[in-house]
C-alpha positions in Angstrom: -5.8 -57.4 -33.6 -5.5 -57.1 -37.4 -3.2 -53.9 -38.2 -3.9 -51.8 -41.2 -0.7 -53.0 -42.8 -1.8 -56.5 -42.2 -5.2 -55.7 -43.9 -3.5 -54.2 -47.0 -1.7 -57.6 -47.4 -5.1 -59.5 -47.2 -6.8 -56.9 -49.6 -3.7 -57.7 -52.2 -4.2 -61.4 -51.8 -8.1 -61.2 -52.3 -8.4 -58.5 -55.0 -7.0 -58.1 -58.5 -9.4 -55.4 -59.8 -7.7 -51.9 -59.1 -10.9 -50.1 -58.8 -12.2 -52.5 -56.4 -9.2 -51.7 -54.4 -9.8 -48.1 -54.8 -13.1 -48.3 -53.5 -11.9 -50.3 -50.4 -9.4 -47.7 -49.8 -12.1 -45.0 -50.1 -14.3 -46.4 -47.7 -11.3 -47.0 -45.4 -10.4 -43.3 -45.6 -14.2 -42.5 -44.9 -14.1 -44.7 -41.8 -11.0 -42.6 -40.6 -12.6 -39.6 -41.2 -15.7 -40.8 -39.1 -13.6 -42.1 -36.2 -12.1 -38.6 -36.1 -15.6 -37.1 -36.6 -16.6 -39.0 -33.5 -13.5 -38.1 -31.4 -12.0 -41.4 -31.1 -8.7 -40.8 -29.6 -7.3 -44.4 -29.3 -4.9 -45.1 -32.2 -5.8 -48.9 -32.4 -9.5 -48.1 -32.2 -9.2 -46.0 -35.2 -7.2 -48.5 -37.0 -9.8 -51.0 -36.5 -12.3 -48.7 -38.0 -10.1 -48.6 -41.1 -9.5 -52.2 -41.2 -13.3 -52.9 -41.5 -13.6 -50.3 -44.3 -10.5 -51.7 -46.1 -11.6 -55.4 -46.0 -15.5 -54.9 -46.3 -15.4 -55.9 -50.1 -12.1 -58.2 -50.0 -14.2 -61.2 -51.2 -16.5 -59.4 -53.6 -14.3 -60.0 -56.8 -14.1 -63.5 -56.5 -16.9 -64.6 -54.6 -19.9 -62.3 -55.2 -22.5 -65.0 -54.6 -21.0 -65.7 -51.0 -20.2 -62.0 -50.1 -19.2 -61.1 -47.5 -19.2 -64.4 -46.0 -15.8 -65.5 -47.4 -14.0 -62.6 -45.8 -15.7 -62.8 -42.7 -14.9 -66.4 -42.2 -11.4 -65.7 -43.3 -11.1 -62.9 -40.6 -12.6 -65.4 -38.1 -10.0 -67.7 -38.7 -7.2 -64.9 -37.9 -9.1 -64.2 -34.9 -10.3 -60.8 -35.8 -12.1 -58.6 -33.3 -15.8 -59.2 -33.1 -16.5 -55.3 -33.9 -14.5 -55.7 -37.2 -16.4 -59.1 -38.0 -19.7 -57.7 -37.4 -19.1 -54.4 -39.3 -18.0 -56.3 -42.3 -20.9 -58.7 -42.0 -23.5 -56.1 -41.7 -22.2 -53.4 -44.2 -25.0 -54.0 -46.6 -28.7 -53.3 -45.7 -29.7 -56.2 -47.6 -27.5 -58.7 -45.4 -28.8 -60.8 -42.6 -26.4 -59.6 -40.0 -27.6 -56.1 -38.2 -24.8 -53.6 -37.1 -24.2 -54.0 -33.4 -21.6 -51.0 -32.9 -21.3 -47.5 -34.2 -18.5 -48.6 -36.3 -20.8 -51.1 -38.2 -23.4 -48.5 -38.6 -20.8 -46.1 -39.9 -19.5 -48.8 -42.6 -22.9 -49.3 -43.7 -23.4 -45.5 -44.0 -20.4 -44.8 -46.1 -20.2 -47.6 -48.4 -22.4 -46.5 -51.3 -21.5 -42.8 -50.8 -18.0 -43.4 -51.6 -19.1 -44.8 -55.1 -21.4 -41.7 -55.7 -18.4 -39.4 -54.8 -16.1 -41.2 -57.0 -18.6 -41.1 -59.9 -18.9 -37.2 -59.5 -15.0 -37.2 -59.2 -14.8 -38.7 -62.6 -17.1 -36.4 -64.5 -15.3 -33.3 -62.7 -11.8 -34.0 -64.2 -10.8 -37.0 -62.2 -10.3 -34.5 -59.4 -11.7 -35.0 -55.8 -10.6 -31.3 -55.4 -13.4 -30.3 -57.9 -16.0 -32.0 -56.0 -18.2 -30.1 -53.3 -21.0 -31.2 -51.4 -23.5 -29.3 -53.6 -21.9 -31.1 -56.9 -22.7 -34.4 -55.2 -26.1 -33.4 -54.5 -26.8 -31.9 -57.9 -25.7 -35.5 -59.4 -27.8 -37.1 -56.6 -31.0 -35.7 -58.2 -30.2 -37.3 -61.5 -31.1 -40.8 -61.1 -29.6 -42.1 -64.3 -26.1 -40.8 -63.0 -24.3 -43.6 -61.0 -27.6 -45.5 -61.1 -26.1 -48.5 -59.3 -25.6 -46.5 -56.1 -28.4 -47.1 -53.6 -29.1 -43.6 -52.6 -31.8 -44.8 -50.1 -28.9 -46.7 -48.4 -26.9 -43.5 -47.8 -29.9 -41.7 -46.8 -30.9 -44.4 -44.1 -27.1 -44.7 -43.3 -27.0 -40.9 -42.4 -30.3 -41.2 -40.3 -28.9 -44.2 -38.4 -26.0 -42.1 -37.4 -28.1 -39.3 -36.7 -26.2 -36.9 -39.1 -27.6 -34.6 -41.6 -27.0 -35.8 -45.3 -25.0 -32.8 -46.2 -22.6 -33.2 -43.3 -22.5 -36.9 -43.9 -21.3 -36.2 -47.7 -19.1 -33.7 -46.2 -17.2 -35.9 -43.8 -16.8 -38.8 -46.3 -15.8 -36.3 -49.0 -12.9 -35.0 -46.5 -11.9 -38.4 -45.9 -11.6 -39.4 -49.5 -9.5 -36.3 -50.4 -7.0 -36.9 -47.7 -5.9 -40.0 -49.9 -7.0 -38.6 -53.2 -3.6 -39.6 -54.8 -4.3 -43.3 -53.6 -7.7 -43.2 -55.3 -6.4 -41.8 -58.5 -8.2 -38.6 -58.1 -5.8 -36.0 -57.5 
């Protein structure tokens, strides 16, 4: 199994862009929050969820036209767990791969939402502590705000998890707040 420490080394090897690294860490923290929400107890299983989140966009910076195939193939060579491979390969609604596990569905659900929450934090004094579910929903309505965020993917992801949108936002926000210093939003 690929450990979180190994995943961090892979991320450093693949990415130079500090903002993309922060995004990957935000998704990693959201995955950990969801693993706890789903009452996963096994530390190795929780770490697997985090690894999938941390590495999901590792190839985006240098290989956007081949994303996520470059990182998936790299992880295959490392004999990564099939669950991680499927989660990374299916994390976008536009990808050909379909999520086969709760972990994969969760990764797909949290990816875009972390970007929206980060954007809200940036206009709220660069502090996640200033962000609430209500402030995210208020910015949600303004389609010009963080216009690149696919709100329909966030909604579909929440539906796929059978989680109400407000609760979905709260879970992801709480996960991100747990590492706000690492995200530069403290």
